[in-house]
Backbone as CSV, one residue per row, in Angstrom:
resi,resn,N_x,N_y,N_z,CA_x,CA_y,CA_z,C_x,C_y,C_z
1,MET,-3.488,-24.570,0.056,-2.059,-23.971,-0.392,-1.976,-22.587,-0.444
2,ALA,-1.055,-21.889,-0.153,-0.932,-20.672,-0.038,-1.350,-19.798,-1.173
3,THR,-1.677,-18.571,-1.252,-2.058,-17.610,-2.419,-1.246,-16.572,-2.061
4,THR,-0.539,-16.101,-3.412,0.353,-14.880,-3.536,-0.411,-13.550,-3.905
5,ASN,-0.527,-12.633,-3.234,-1.225,-11.621,-3.590,-0.121,-10.219,-3.766
6,PHE,-0.551,-9.527,-4.509,-0.139,-8.122,-5.180,-0.992,-7.265,-5.230
7,TYR,-1.244,-6.449,-4.264,-2.257,-5.260,-3.985,-1.594,-4.105,-4.816
8,THR,-1.941,-3.910,-6.122,-1.246,-2.655,-6.698,-2.044,-1.578,-6.787
9,THR,-1.298,-0.098,-6.973,-1.820,0.944,-6.831,-1.936,1.745,-8.142
10,GLU,-2.304,0.782,-8.988,-2.386,1.663,-10.370,-3.419,2.812,-10.488
11,ALA,-4.550,2.347,-9.670,-5.381,3.373,-9.782,-5.051,4.757,-9.141
12,HIS,-3.934,4.899,-8.448,-3.377,5.956,-7.814,-2.938,6.983,-9.233
13,GLU,-2.643,6.533,-10.374,-1.893,7.180,-11.341,-2.181,8.531,-11.497
14,ASN,-3.636,8.940,-11.688,-4.162,10.105,-11.788,-5.322,10.629,-10.756
15,ALA,-4.877,10.193,-9.339,-5.835,10.041,-8.392,-5.284,11.426,-7.835
16,VAL,-6.215,12.238,-7.197,-5.930,13.328,-6.162,-7.169,13.148,-5.033
17,VAL,-6.620,13.633,-3.791,-7.520,13.772,-2.780,-8.295,15.000,-3.002
18,ILE,-9.369,15.307,-3.214,-10.003,16.581,-3.506,-10.698,17.012,-2.357
19,SER,-11.249,16.264,-1.392,-11.495,17.098,-0.071,-11.530,16.143,1.186
20,VAL,-11.467,16.941,2.228,-11.479,16.145,3.672,-12.072,17.220,4.471
21,THR,-12.909,16.376,5.476,-13.723,17.152,6.578,-13.111,18.081,7.109
22,SER,-11.828,17.907,7.404,-11.088,18.699,8.655,-9.569,18.785,8.189
23,GLU,-8.700,19.746,8.534,-7.429,19.601,8.531,-6.894,20.263,9.608
24,ALA,-5.859,19.271,10.140,-5.256,20.235,11.271,-4.075,21.106,10.813
25,ALA,-4.224,22.428,11.016,-3.151,23.391,10.422,-1.425,23.062,10.895
26,ALA,-1.445,22.550,11.575,0.009,22.205,12.189,0.785,21.102,11.372
27,PHE,-0.258,20.138,10.665,0.512,19.272,9.973,0.251,19.482,8.487
28,LEU,0.515,18.259,7.454,0.537,18.634,6.205,-1.142,18.278,5.552
29,PRO,-1.027,19.074,4.321,-1.972,19.302,3.995,-2.904,17.738,3.415
30,LYS,-3.793,17.729,2.713,-4.258,16.369,2.328,-3.639,15.515,1.323
31,GLU,-2.875,16.440,0.506,-2.405,16.017,-0.949,-1.092,14.878,-0.481
32,CYS,-0.778,14.841,0.785,0.153,13.937,1.164,-0.289,12.558,1.337
33,LEU,-1.664,12.160,1.207,-2.273,11.104,1.370,-1.990,10.122,0.213
34,LEU,-1.425,10.536,-0.691,-1.266,9.946,-2.050,0.203,9.902,-2.659
35,ASP,1.302,10.406,-1.558,2.647,10.939,-2.086,3.357,9.722,-1.737
36,GLN,2.902,8.475,-1.405,3.952,7.302,-1.260,4.880,7.193,0.145
37,ASN,4.565,8.262,0.987,5.237,8.537,1.877,4.794,7.928,3.248
38,LEU,5.227,7.039,3.738,4.542,6.566,5.018,4.586,7.288,6.355
39,ASP,5.754,8.559,6.575,5.742,9.180,7.604,5.072,10.570,7.457
40,LYS,4.738,11.151,6.119,3.830,12.450,6.370,2.411,12.340,6.559
41,SER,2.170,12.956,7.292,0.759,12.802,8.105,-0.089,13.961,7.366
42,TRP,-1.521,13.532,7.309,-2.718,14.389,7.256,-3.435,13.697,8.730
43,VAL,-3.690,15.044,9.413,-4.524,14.696,10.540,-5.628,15.837,10.512
44,PRO,-6.774,15.136,10.769,-8.185,16.020,11.110,-8.056,17.035,12.443
45,SER,-8.578,18.074,12.225,-8.723,19.185,13.353,-9.640,18.766,14.618
46,SER,-10.377,17.713,14.401,-11.018,17.173,15.513,-11.399,15.736,15.446
47,THR,-11.967,15.034,16.260,-12.400,13.653,16.472,-13.605,13.484,16.130
48,SER,-14.400,14.415,15.455,-15.866,13.922,14.812,-15.570,13.162,13.521
49,ASN,-16.672,12.778,12.841,-16.639,11.925,12.210,-15.693,12.655,10.798
50,GLN,-15.000,11.954,10.098,-14.249,12.469,8.981,-14.460,11.883,7.704
51,ASN,-14.352,12.423,6.599,-14.449,12.129,5.269,-12.934,12.262,4.561
52,ILE,-12.472,11.457,3.582,-11.321,11.541,2.895,-12.042,11.155,1.481
53,ASP,-12.098,12.153,0.522,-12.630,11.985,-0.906,-11.552,12.080,-1.948
54,VAL,-11.418,10.858,-2.713,-10.445,10.809,-3.788,-11.102,10.903,-5.012
55,ASP,-10.642,11.514,-6.029,-11.197,11.729,-7.653,-9.863,10.964,-8.333
56,CYS,-10.043,9.992,-8.979,-9.124,9.137,-10.170,-9.400,9.604,-11.191
57,GLY,-10.125,10.599,-11.858,-10.162,11.205,-13.183,-11.009,10.758,-13.854
58,SER,-11.155,9.414,-13.763,-11.839,8.497,-14.574,-12.522,7.285,-13.807
59,ALA,-13.315,6.305,-13.988,-13.475,5.292,-13.330,-12.337,4.244,-13.319
60,VAL,-12.133,3.986,-12.201,-10.760,2.807,-12.395,-11.717,1.468,-11.506
61,THR,-11.090,0.630,-11.606,-11.438,-0.883,-11.033,-10.520,-1.045,-9.564
62,VAL,-11.248,-1.498,-8.590,-10.819,-1.587,-7.584,-11.232,-2.711,-6.523
63,ASP,-10.275,-3.584,-5.874,-10.817,-5.049,-5.399,-10.626,-4.602,-3.822
64,ALA,-9.827,-3.878,-3.237,-9.544,-3.565,-1.796,-9.205,-2.065,-1.600
65,MET,-9.440,-1.455,-0.520,-9.198,-0.327,-0.089,-8.586,-0.062,1.558
66,GLY,-7.852,0.655,1.733,-7.417,0.611,3.114,-6.489,2.048,3.442
67,LEU,-5.925,2.077,4.443,-5.341,3.389,5.210,-3.876,2.839,5.950
68,TRP,-3.059,3.744,5.841,-2.004,3.480,7.031,-2.038,4.563,7.936
69,ILE,-1.965,4.069,9.295,-2.099,5.280,10.186,-0.726,5.241,11.114
70,LYS,-0.158,6.230,10.936,0.863,6.389,11.667,1.257,6.102,13.185
71,ASN,0.407,6.843,13.862,0.397,6.807,15.439,-0.560,5.293,15.813
72,TYR,-0.031,4.422,15.473,-0.593,3.087,15.763,-0.451,2.464,17.305
73,ASP,0.427,3.115,17.907,0.637,2.784,19.044,-0.340,3.446,20.133
74,THR,-1.338,4.305,19.504,-2.809,4.220,20.013,-3.695,3.440,19.575
75,ASP,-4.988,3.029,20.523,-5.484,1.852,19.934,-6.967,2.634,19.394
76,PHE,-7.009,2.450,18.108,-7.960,2.623,17.215,-8.652,1.561,16.728
77,SER,-8.706,0.442,17.567,-9.598,-0.719,17.208,-11.172,-0.446,17.274
78,GLY,-11.506,0.786,18.051,-12.927,0.762,17.999,-13.453,1.595,16.933
79,ILE,-12.626,2.354,15.981,-13.695,3.081,15.170,-13.721,2.162,13.684
80,SER,-14.552,2.666,13.175,-15.172,2.061,11.926,-15.022,3.098,10.702
81,ILE,-14.310,2.432,9.535,-14.362,3.001,8.637,-14.751,2.551,7.416
82,TYR,-16.034,3.308,6.947,-16.863,2.998,5.665,-16.241,3.413,4.527
83,ARG,-16.510,2.451,3.380,-15.722,3.030,2.158,-16.909,3.002,1.190
84,TYR,-16.783,4.183,0.370,-17.974,4.505,-0.579,-17.094,4.588,-1.998
85,GLY,-18.207,4.320,-2.894,-17.787,5.077,-4.314,-18.777,5.704,-5.210
86,SER,-18.450,6.342,-5.966,-19.761,7.183,-6.706,-19.028,7.490,-8.049
87,ALA,-19.928,7.585,-8.922,-19.610,8.159,-10.358,-20.080,9.415,-10.654
88,ASN,-20.554,10.042,-9.705,-20.834,11.681,-9.954,-20.329,12.586,-8.967
89,ASN,-19.878,12.001,-7.502,-19.367,12.863,-6.582,-20.611,13.384,-5.949
90,VAL,-21.691,12.783,-6.182,-23.027,13.262,-5.653,-23.562,12.105,-4.662
91,ASP,-23.969,10.943,-5.590,-24.542,9.634,-5.273,-23.600,8.856,-4.473
92,TRP,-23.621,8.274,-3.689,-22.579,7.355,-2.799,-22.947,6.026,-2.829
93,ASP,-22.418,4.797,-3.045,-22.700,3.567,-2.988,-21.875,2.990,-1.953
94,LEU,-22.482,2.624,-0.624,-21.410,1.729,0.271,-21.184,0.612,-0.243
95,LEU,-19.872,0.477,0.010,-19.199,-0.808,-0.158,-18.731,-1.541,1.081
96,ASN,-19.294,-2.689,1.154,-18.965,-3.634,2.366,-17.540,-4.288,2.090
97,PRO,-17.108,-4.816,3.311,-17.383,-4.681,4.661,-16.941,-3.486,5.240
98,THR,-17.228,-3.106,6.403,-16.565,-2.093,7.106,-15.263,-2.548,7.722
99,LEU,-14.335,-1.275,7.659,-12.865,-1.675,8.201,-13.004,-1.431,9.562
100,THR,-12.169,-2.134,10.274,-11.868,-1.718,11.652,-10.392,-2.280,11.688
101,PRO,-9.556,-1.124,12.210,-8.256,-1.194,12.512,-7.987,-2.421,13.349
102,THR,-6.587,-3.107,13.516,-6.084,-3.834,14.553,-5.148,-3.040,15.429
103,ASN,-5.136,-3.073,16.518,-4.531,-2.555,17.822,-2.991,-2.519,17.766
104,GLY,-2.151,-1.968,17.380,-0.629,-1.985,17.252,-0.348,-2.181,15.654
105,VAL,-1.169,-2.100,14.552,-0.652,-2.611,13.218,-1.309,-1.131,12.290
106,PRO,-0.051,-0.544,11.846,-0.621,0.880,11.179,-1.312,0.430,9.831
107,LEU,-1.054,-0.719,9.040,-1.892,-0.831,7.828,-3.194,-1.475,8.009
108,VAL,-4.208,-0.699,7.751,-5.452,-1.354,7.788,-6.186,-1.528,6.198
109,TYR,-6.411,-2.548,6.009,-6.915,-2.753,4.672,-8.001,-4.083,4.525
110,SER,-8.772,-4.371,3.459,-9.529,-5.476,3.309,-10.110,-5.643,2.211
111,ASP,-10.210,-6.762,1.310,-10.954,-6.658,0.148,-12.388,-6.146,0.246
112,LEU,-12.823,-5.374,-0.908,-14.363,-5.087,-1.132,-15.136,-6.526,-1.091
113,GLY,-16.475,-6.516,-0.891,-17.130,-7.520,-0.989,-17.297,-8.074,-2.326
114,SER,-17.161,-7.065,-3.363,-17.223,-7.436,-4.562,-16.413,-6.415,-5.264
115,GLN,-15.763,-6.692,-6.671,-14.774,-5.606,-7.398,-15.796,-4.550,-7.466
116,ALA,-15.189,-3.608,-7.453,-15.958,-2.152,-8.005,-15.213,-1.284,-8.712
117,SER,-15.970,-0.382,-9.658,-15.541,0.401,-10.543,-16.248,1.664,-10.278
118,TYR,-15.420,2.858,-9.914,-16.176,4.027,-9.789,-14.806,5.304,-10.171
119,ARG,-15.017,6.570,-10.384,-14.105,7.617,-10.563,-14.174,8.188,-9.206
120,TYR,-15.117,8.216,-8.345,-14.930,8.822,-6.916,-14.925,7.662,-5.866
121,TRP,-13.962,8.212,-4.819,-14.162,6.946,-3.428,-13.872,7.760,-2.350
122,ARG,-14.646,7.222,-1.452,-14.458,7.928,0.023,-14.504,6.893,1.085
123,PHE,-13.474,7.431,2.153,-13.344,6.705,3.087,-13.959,7.692,4.477
124,HIS,-14.911,7.054,5.049,-15.754,7.611,6.146,-15.250,7.278,7.583
125,ILE,-14.658,7.989,8.450,-14.389,7.396,9.579,-15.161,8.073,10.749
126,GLU,-15.599,6.953,11.391,-16.289,7.024,12.722,-15.944,6.844,13.921
127,GLY,-16.235,7.336,15.164,-16.031,6.924,16.418,-14.472,6.796,16.746
128,ILE,-13.706,8.051,16.427,-12.521,8.194,16.579,-12.104,8.984,17.883
129,PRO,-11.542,7.943,18.920,-11.175,8.443,20.069,-9.910,9.506,20.180
130,SER,-8.934,9.437,19.291,-7.902,10.641,19.341,-7.714,10.852,18.076
131,LEU,-6.962,11.807,17.701,-6.520,12.240,16.196,-5.743,10.990,15.669
132,PRO,-6.209,10.577,14.564,-5.127,9.651,13.856,-4.290,10.281,12.674
133,TYR,-3.104,9.983,13.116,-2.206,10.506,11.651,-2.011,9.426,10.707
134,VAL,-2.828,9.988,9.471,-2.980,9.100,8.317,-2.254,9.661,7.379
135,THR,-1.263,8.291,6.980,-0.030,8.955,5.982,-0.429,8.276,4.510
136,GLN,-1.397,7.260,4.077,-1.296,6.906,2.928,-3.163,6.633,2.826
137,VAL,-3.609,6.619,1.650,-4.912,6.204,1.166,-4.719,5.022,-0.023
138,PHE,-5.370,3.898,0.091,-4.853,2.735,-0.918,-6.110,2.484,-1.853
139,LEU,-6.091,2.642,-2.663,-7.230,2.050,-3.976,-6.670,0.794,-4.484
140,LEU,-6.900,-0.472,-4.216,-6.019,-1.536,-4.601,-6.837,-2.425,-5.756
141,ARG,-5.928,-2.780,-6.431,-6.512,-3.858,-7.524,-5.555,-5.069,-6.904
142,LYS,-6.074,-6.073,-6.646,-5.935,-7.454,-6.385,-5.257,-8.543,-7.387
143,ARG,-4.072,-8.978,-7.130,-3.278,-9.822,-8.384,-3.115,-10.819,-7.735
144,SER,-3.487,-12.130,-8.069,-3.456,-13.180,-7.043,-2.913,-14.685,-7.773
145,LEU,-1.792,-15.235,-7.553,-1.543,-16.504,-7.815,-1.786,-17.427,-6.923
146,SER,-1.978,-18.626,-7.309,-2.718,-19.630,-6.564,-1.881,-20.656,-5.863
147,ARG,-0.563,-20.126,-5.482,0.473,-20.684,-4.923,1.556,-19.697,-4.597
148,ASN,2.333,-20.014,-3.556,3.587,-19.210,-3.093,4.430,-19.608,-3.721
149,HIS,5.774,-18.612,-3.499,7.098,-18.489,-4.225,7.794,-19.886,-3.998
150,VAL,8.597,-20.277,-5.115,9.501,-21.473,-4.897,10.618,-21.129,-3.866
151,ARG,10.984,-22.208,-2.915,11.942,-22.021,-1.666,13.322,-21.681,-2.346
152,ASN,13.778,-22.357,-3.202,14.854,-22.666,-3.875,14.976,-21.094,-4.957
153,GLY,15.820,-20.158,-4.671,15.998,-18.937,-5.130,15.176,-17.867,-4.536
154,SER,14.630,-17.998,-3.426,13.954,-16.870,-2.879,14.104,-16.431,-1.765
155,VAL,14.681,-15.638,-1.268,15.098,-15.042,0.032,14.540,-13.851,0.453
156,ASP,14.465,-13.422,1.645,14.087,-12.058,2.302,15.006,-11.951,3.238
157,TYR,15.163,-10.748,3.647,16.402,-10.357,5.026,16.044,-8.800,5.474
158,PRO,16.282,-8.258,6.588,16.078,-7.016,6.836,17.370,-6.140,6.371
159,LYS,16.945,-4.909,5.990,18.114,-4.103,5.795,17.856,-2.773,6.459
160,PHE,18.811,-1.794,6.677,18.359,-0.453,6.749,18.133,0.412,5.579
161,ASP,17.583,1.459,5.615,17.203,2.514,4.730,18.582,3.410,4.823
162,ASN,19.626,3.341,4.257,20.867,4.372,4.873,20.962,5.445,4.054
163,THR,21.356,6.601,4.444,21.913,7.842,3.688,23.324,7.672,4.049
164,ALA,23.842,8.171,2.554,25.417,8.333,2.831,25.631,9.693,2.303
165,VAL,26.767,10.493,3.329,27.083,11.623,3.004,28.663,11.886,2.738
166,ILE,28.917,12.400,1.762,30.144,12.671,1.172,30.740,14.018,1.796
167,THR,31.761,14.170,2.761,32.239,15.424,3.279,33.596,15.566,2.521
168,THR,34.349,16.848,3.200,35.408,17.066,2.758,36.414,15.847,3.065
169,GLY,37.296,15.866,1.832,38.305,14.758,1.913,38.072,13.550,1.300
170,ASN,36.736,13.672,0.953,36.085,12.432,0.190,35.663,11.393,1.147
171,ARG,35.376,11.761,2.435,34.960,10.695,3.228,33.626,10.392,3.474
172,GLN,33.146,9.393,3.488,31.995,8.903,3.460,31.276,8.613,4.815
173,HIS,29.966,9.196,4.912,29.698,8.888,6.523,27.909,8.448,6.149
174,ILE,27.640,7.304,6.897,26.534,6.646,6.620,25.671,6.464,7.650
175,HIS,24.562,6.844,7.760,23.748,6.707,8.949,22.318,6.242,8.365
176,TYR,21.550,5.438,9.311,20.606,5.138,8.830,19.133,5.959,9.371
177,ASN,18.395,5.909,8.600,17.259,6.844,8.878,16.025,6.684,9.696
178,TYR,15.986,5.370,10.147,14.629,4.587,10.657,15.260,3.747,11.891
179,LYS,14.632,3.807,12.715,14.793,2.483,14.063,14.490,1.299,13.340
180,ASN,13.308,1.116,12.656,13.228,0.010,12.170,13.733,-0.407,10.724
181,SER,14.236,-1.630,10.522,14.418,-1.979,9.376,13.488,-1.936,8.090
182,ILE,14.058,-2.338,6.908,12.950,-2.535,6.056,13.310,-3.805,5.643
183,GLN,12.332,-4.578,4.758,12.528,-5.899,4.614,12.891,-5.811,3.003
184,HIS,13.761,-6.746,2.274,13.979,-7.186,1.047,13.661,-8.311,0.702
185,PHE,12.787,-8.651,-0.398,12.454,-9.707,-0.887,12.741,-10.119,-2.123
186,ASP,13.261,-11.235,-2.407,13.746,-11.987,-3.877,12.477,-13.021,-3.707
187,ARG,11.601,-12.864,-4.538,10.422,-13.744,-4.776,10.395,-14.565,-5.884
188,LYS,10.977,-15.920,-6.275,11.033,-16.783,-7.479,9.540,-17.330,-7.777
189,TYR,9.046,-17.322,-8.774,7.903,-18.095,-8.998,8.085,-19.011,-10.258
190,HIS,7.593,-19.890,-10.380,7.236,-20.789,-11.536,5.999,-20.426,-12.229
191,LEU,6.289,-20.115,-13.586,4.753,-19.850,-14.386,4.565,-20.815,-15.217
192,VAL,3.601,-21.653,-15.050,3.285,-23.013,-15.527,2.208,-22.838,-16.705
193,ASN,1.518,-21.693,-16.794,0.596,-21.792,-17.772,0.423,-20.372,-18.320
194,SER,-0.405,-20.091,-19.337,-0.970,-18.582,-19.630,-1.506,-18.028,-18.646
195,THR,-2.308,-18.230,-17.777,-2.971,-17.823,-16.404,-1.800,-17.117,-15.480
196,ASP,-0.679,-17.827,-15.586,0.276,-17.454,-14.654,0.962,-16.373,-15.172
197,LEU,1.137,-16.460,-16.703,1.851,-15.395,-17.329,1.278,-14.053,-17.102
198,THR,-0.239,-14.227,-17.404,-1.072,-13.037,-17.126,-0.791,-12.485,-15.813
199,TRP,-0.802,-13.052,-14.780,-0.522,-12.597,-13.492,0.708,-11.998,-13.304
200,VAL,1.693,-12.189,-13.580,2.994,-11.512,-13.340,3.079,-10.478,-14.278
201,ASP,2.726,-10.350,-15.811,2.454,-9.073,-16.671,1.686,-7.900,-16.030
202,ASN,0.412,-8.717,-15.386,-0.241,-7.459,-14.576,0.352,-6.894,-13.432
203,VAL,1.132,-7.504,-12.546,1.634,-7.299,-11.604,2.759,-6.192,-12.049
204,ILE,3.672,-6.621,-13.187,4.724,-5.493,-13.664,4.039,-4.569,-14.210
205,SER,3.059,-4.683,-15.141,2.358,-3.356,-15.732,1.924,-2.365,-14.546
206,ASP,1.150,-3.024,-13.868,0.477,-2.222,-12.683,1.645,-1.138,-11.888
207,CYS,2.740,-1.944,-11.379,3.874,-1.431,-10.653,4.343,-0.314,-11.387
208,SER,4.555,-0.282,-13.074,5.193,0.399,-13.920,6.670,0.712,-13.138
209,GLY,7.561,-0.501,-13.184,9.103,-0.339,-12.502,8.888,0.169,-11.216
210,ARG,9.649,1.084,-10.690,9.463,1.703,-9.341,8.699,2.679,-8.905
211,ARG,7.729,2.824,-10.043,6.757,4.236,-9.946,5.777,3.922,-8.835
212,ASN,5.200,3.046,-8.834,3.931,2.274,-8.076,4.240,1.631,-6.931
213,ILE,3.928,2.030,-5.598,3.716,0.991,-4.621,2.683,0.038,-4.444
214,PHE,2.852,-1.023,-3.874,2.053,-2.134,-3.783,2.146,-2.547,-2.237
215,ILE,1.074,-3.440,-2.067,1.082,-4.169,-0.814,1.190,-5.592,-1.216
216,TYR,2.317,-6.193,-0.545,2.592,-7.807,-0.736,2.059,-8.282,0.505
217,ASN,1.482,-9.578,0.096,0.765,-10.397,1.299,0.489,-11.917,0.528
218,VAL,0.425,-12.879,1.417,0.562,-14.279,1.311,-0.776,-14.877,1.953
219,ASP,-1.612,-15.028,1.535,-2.863,-15.530,2.023,-3.995,-14.669,1.871
220,THR,-4.135,-14.032,3.252,-5.276,-13.185,3.542,-4.983,-11.751,3.997
221,PRO,-5.373,-10.609,3.942,-4.884,-9.281,4.432,-4.763,-9.383,5.930
222,SER,-5.220,-10.339,6.758,-5.395,-10.440,8.291,-3.744,-11.216,8.630
223,ALA,-2.975,-11.756,7.360,-1.760,-12.188,7.602,-0.617,-11.018,7.467
224,ALA,0.691,-11.519,7.422,1.540,-10.003,7.517,1.640,-9.494,6.096
225,SER,1.419,-8.125,6.012,1.554,-7.460,4.765,2.602,-6.430,4.981
226,TYR,3.162,-6.178,3.684,4.011,-5.169,3.594,3.704,-4.030,2.325
227,VAL,4.006,-2.958,2.691,3.991,-1.724,1.597,5.217,-1.781,1.040
228,CYS,5.332,-1.949,-0.471,6.660,-2.591,-0.855,6.907,-1.437,-2.166
229,ARG,7.946,-1.392,-2.863,8.027,-0.950,-4.096,9.305,-1.791,-4.766
230,MET,9.029,-2.070,-6.216,9.820,-2.726,-6.723,11.207,-2.314,-6.950
231,GLU,12.469,-3.356,-6.995,13.652,-2.926,-6.811,14.216,-2.009,-8.168
232,ASN,13.731,-2.901,-9.131,14.106,-2.534,-10.632,13.210,-2.050,-11.462
233,ASP,13.401,-1.242,-12.360,12.298,-0.861,-13.577,11.955,-1.808,-14.569
234,TYR,12.786,-3.157,-14.721,12.005,-3.979,-15.365,12.213,-5.295,-14.992
235,THR,11.654,-6.208,-15.633,11.975,-7.723,-14.967,11.840,-8.767,-16.469
236,THR,12.695,-9.642,-16.369,12.803,-10.769,-17.283,12.404,-11.981,-16.995
237,TYR,12.065,-12.745,-18.054,11.836,-13.986,-17.533,12.936,-15.113,-17.897
238,ASN,12.868,-16.017,-17.174,13.764,-17.218,-17.642,13.260,-18.077,-18.207
239,GLU,13.075,-18.633,-19.477,12.074,-19.193,-20.290,12.659,-20.703,-20.373
240,ILE,11.743,-21.759,-19.701,12.399,-23.172,-19.725,11.612,-23.890,-20.643
241,ALA,10.391,-23.411,-21.131,9.624,-24.337,-22.012,8.626,-23.569,-22.453
242,ALA,7.544,-24.048,-23.115,6.405,-23.271,-23.764,5.519,-23.102,-22.372
243,TYR,4.861,-21.827,-22.080,4.229,-21.618,-20.898,4.982,-22.210,-19.801
244,TYR,6.159,-22.595,-19.704,7.016,-22.672,-18.596,7.998,-21.706,-18.398
245,ARG,7.950,-20.816,-17.438,8.825,-19.876,-17.522,9.135,-19.669,-15.697
246,GLU,10.394,-18.944,-15.367,10.707,-18.456,-14.022,10.868,-17.096,-14.002
247,VAL,10.408,-16.486,-13.083,10.564,-14.807,-13.116,10.821,-14.930,-11.190
248,THR,12.028,-13.923,-11.192,12.121,-13.257,-9.862,11.760,-11.945,-9.463
249,LEU,10.755,-11.484,-8.734,10.444,-10.422,-8.412,11.182,-9.722,-7.237
250,LYS,12.088,-8.674,-7.485,12.913,-8.151,-6.320,12.057,-6.594,-5.885
251,PHE,11.765,-6.795,-4.507,11.198,-5.487,-3.980,11.671,-5.212,-2.477
252,ASN,11.610,-4.214,-2.227,11.603,-3.741,-0.644,10.673,-3.058,-0.141
253,SER,10.268,-3.325,1.229,9.181,-2.606,2.003,9.650,-1.164,2.152
254,LEU,8.354,-0.283,2.468,9.005,1.293,2.647,9.331,1.267,4.114
255,PRO,10.264,2.032,4.141,10.523,2.511,5.421,9.685,3.371,6.104
256,TYR,9.608,3.284,7.552,8.499,4.189,8.366,8.755,4.495,9.711
257,ILE,8.532,5.607,10.313,8.915,5.896,11.709,8.189,5.006,12.469
258,GLU,8.690,4.555,13.538,8.098,3.565,14.475,6.948,4.338,15.409
259,ALA,6.100,3.526,16.163,4.978,4.107,16.719,5.635,5.274,17.782
260,GLY,4.888,6.112,18.107,5.380,7.024,19.441,6.585,8.016,18.908
261,GLU,7.042,7.757,17.580,8.194,9.092,17.252,7.315,9.883,16.446
262,THR,8.115,11.007,16.226,7.615,12.024,15.381,8.454,12.122,14.180
263,ILE,7.907,12.986,13.159,8.803,13.467,11.943,8.757,14.899,11.554
């Protein structure tokens, strides 16, 4: 049976990237790694081993960690990404397993061996063949439902992230910003017990409407995954009976520049 996973980023609420090993001057500073934009890149100044250190302000609970690598047309499948946690930014605990990117896929993430709680988090990258363009780091809480959405009332379809400009004479000009389309999802779920209600409440609370991005995935991180944002600031239930409700979550994947392009 399929498992629905929403990997939420509530841990990012007070998080800042406090240090990186190096930073190429021609690109954006390390702060862009938490700005929810998949096109703005931090790039190291060399291919030597790199650290990205994040301070969440206080201890947060994390189930998975990952990166978005913009120039995924480059083969980074040989690099190793080690993940660490620390209570004091001095003593670091290695969190298994090691991450390895899949060639041609920008999003690289996986569950930790076990849930962890720390204030400080580190991504340590080794074996870099050429400069990676890293646009986001992810500290993720995994919210899982032990089944998939119901087909009746659930739809998904591609659409373009368009920009509309009004010019003289009240003429509207519309153009799309990206070659790749974004994906819209309407996902309807039957909630049949208190555990299900807690699941959707946690997803809604973590996302805080449209404020926090998340990764949507069915089954395992090796399956198709999308970095998304909720379409609305609130969600309502359709109450059928006690502990039996329906809810439809509406969300869109984030746009990004395709491999090989620049911004």
